[in-house]
C-alpha positions in Angstrom: 22.9 26.8 -31.9 22.5 23.1 -31.6 21.0 21.3 -28.7 23.3 18.8 -26.9 21.7 15.7 -25.4 23.1 13.6 -22.7 23.1 10.0 -24.1 24.8 8.5 -21.0 21.8 9.1 -18.7 18.8 6.7 -19.1 15.4 8.2 -19.2 13.5 5.1 -18.0 14.4 2.8 -15.1 12.9 0.8 -12.4 13.8 -0.2 -8.8 12.6 -3.4 -7.2 12.0 -3.7 -3.4 11.3 -7.1 -1.8 9.8 -7.7 1.6 8.3 -10.7 3.3 4.8 -9.7 2.2 5.2 -8.3 -1.3 7.5 -7.3 -4.2 7.2 -3.6 -5.2 8.3 -2.3 -8.6 8.8 1.4 -8.8 9.0 2.7 -12.4 10.6 6.1 -13.3 10.5 8.1 -16.5 12.5 11.4 -16.4 10.7 12.6 -19.6 7.4 12.6 -17.8 8.4 13.7 -14.3 11.6 14.2 -12.2 9.8 14.3 -8.9 8.9 10.7 -8.3 7.9 7.4 -9.8 5.5 7.2 -12.7 3.9 4.0 -11.4 4.3 1.5 -8.5 3.2 -2.1 -8.8 2.7 -4.4 -5.7 2.8 -8.1 -6.2 1.6 -9.8 -3.1 3.1 -13.2 -2.2 1.0 -16.3 -1.8 -0.8 -16.7 1.6 -0.6 -13.0 2.5 -3.9 -11.1 3.1 -3.9 -7.6 1.9 -4.7 -5.3 4.8 -8.1 -3.6 4.7 -7.9 0.2 4.4 -11.6 0.6 5.3 -12.1 3.1 8.0 -14.4 2.1 10.9 -17.6 4.1 11.4 -18.6 5.5 14.7 -21.2 2.7 15.0 -18.6 0.0 14.5 -16.4 1.5 17.2 -19.4 1.6 19.7 -20.3 -2.0 18.9 -16.7 -3.1 19.5 -16.5 -1.3 22.8 -19.7 -3.0 24.1 -19.0 -6.4 25.4 -21.9 -8.8 25.7 -22.7 -9.5 29.4 -24.6 -12.4 30.7 -27.3 -11.6 33.2 -26.9 -13.5 36.4 -30.2 -14.7 37.6 -30.6 -17.3 40.3 -33.1 -20.0 40.0 -35.0 -20.9 43.1 
């Protein structure tokens, strides 16, 4: 028996998504995996700040909730 290969179907391809903030390039390779992309590259446009994914600690949340208050003292 001989193996038949499908030469019509590409094994590597990429899809490019563009938004206002960045350009995303999704690369696929069906020889490696058929479930999703092999790699994703984000190219951020000039002037855009990448959002911080740092989670806030409990102390940070407490400090934000406390607003500085001025004590009202009357001078006589």
